[in-house]
C-alpha positions as CSV (number, residue, x, y, z in Angstrom):
1,M,0.0,0.0,0.0
2,K,1.4,3.4,-1.1
3,I,1.3,6.2,1.5
4,D,0.7,9.7,0.3
5,A,3.3,11.6,2.3
6,D,1.7,15.0,2.0
7,R,-1.6,13.7,3.3
8,F,0.1,11.8,5.9
9,L,2.1,14.8,7.2
10,G,-0.9,17.0,6.9
11,A,-2.9,14.8,9.0
12,L,-0.2,14.8,11.7
13,Y,-0.2,18.5,11.9
14,D,-2.9,19.9,14.2
15,G,-0.7,21.5,16.8
16,I,0.6,24.8,17.6
17,Y,3.4,27.0,16.0
18,F,6.5,26.4,18.1
19,R,8.9,29.3,18.3
20,P,12.5,28.5,19.2
21,A,12.7,32.1,20.7
22,Y,10.5,30.8,23.5
23,V,13.1,28.3,24.6
24,D,15.5,31.3,25.1
25,I,12.9,33.2,27.0
26,T,11.7,30.4,29.2
27,G,15.0,28.3,29.5
28,G,13.5,25.1,28.5
29,I,11.7,23.1,25.8
30,V,8.5,22.1,27.9
31,A,8.0,25.7,29.2
32,A,8.4,27.0,25.6
33,L,5.8,24.5,24.5
34,V,3.4,25.5,27.2
35,L,4.1,29.3,26.4
36,A,3.3,28.6,22.7
37,Q,0.1,26.9,23.6
38,A,-0.7,29.8,26.0
39,V,-0.2,32.3,23.2
40,E,-2.6,30.5,21.0
41,W,-5.4,30.2,23.6
42,D,-4.8,33.8,24.4
43,Q,-5.3,34.8,20.9
44,V,-8.6,32.9,20.8
45,A,-9.7,34.5,24.2
46,R,-8.5,38.0,22.8
47,G,-6.5,38.8,25.8
48,E,-9.2,37.9,28.4
49,Q,-8.5,35.1,30.9
50,W,-9.2,31.5,29.6
51,L,-10.0,28.4,31.6
52,R,-8.2,25.1,31.1
53,T,-7.9,21.7,32.8
54,P,-4.9,19.6,32.9
55,E,-6.7,17.3,30.5
56,D,-7.1,20.3,28.1
57,W,-3.3,20.8,28.2
58,R,-2.6,17.1,27.8
59,Q,-4.9,16.9,24.7
60,A,-3.3,20.1,23.1
61,I,0.3,19.4,23.6
62,R,0.7,15.9,25.3
63,V,2.5,17.4,28.2
64,L,2.4,15.4,31.6
65,P,0.9,17.1,34.7
66,R,4.1,17.4,36.5
67,E,5.8,18.9,33.6
68,L,2.8,21.2,33.1
69,N,3.0,22.4,36.8
70,T,6.7,23.1,36.5
71,A,6.3,24.9,33.2
72,L,3.4,27.0,34.5
73,R,5.5,28.0,37.7
74,A,8.3,29.0,35.4
75,L,6.1,31.1,33.3
76,S,4.6,32.7,36.4
77,K,8.0,33.5,37.8
78,L,8.9,35.2,34.5
79,G,5.8,37.3,34.8
80,L,4.5,35.8,31.6
81,L,1.3,34.0,32.8
82,T,-1.0,34.5,35.8
83,S,-3.0,31.5,36.9
84,H,-5.7,31.0,39.7
85,V,-8.0,28.1,40.5
86,S,-11.5,28.4,39.1
87,C,-14.2,28.4,41.7
88,D,-16.8,27.7,39.0
89,T,-15.3,24.7,37.2
90,P,-13.8,21.9,39.5
91,G,-10.2,20.9,38.3
92,A,-10.0,23.9,35.9
93,V,-7.6,26.8,36.2
94,C,-8.0,30.3,34.8
95,H,-5.0,31.8,33.0
96,R,-4.0,35.1,31.6
97,L,-1.1,35.8,29.4
98,N,0.8,39.0,30.2
99,R,1.2,40.2,26.7
100,E,3.2,43.3,27.7
101,N,5.8,41.3,29.6
102,L,6.1,38.8,26.7
103,A,6.7,41.6,24.3
104,R,9.2,43.1,26.6
105,V,11.3,40.0,26.9
106,R,11.2,39.3,23.1
107,A,12.5,42.7,22.3
């Protein structure tokens, strides 16, 4: 059976745009991946806070809970992301990307 490489590769791509500069900003691959996903979700939310569960993150970028927590702490320490537990949705966390700080560190 012949595999159409273009179709196969196209079907594999359903992810985010990874920016190598995010590795320089965050100091690690996983934190950079989480930042890239946060930027995408922030764009959808138009700068407002957005609600995600650990399962949402796992489905989006296949990151393990421990890796996610470490990355979120790193992004928080860098002033790039604020997070707080949602009172309305059990297990979910509200996040907001600090666009100004991200722009500052990228400059």
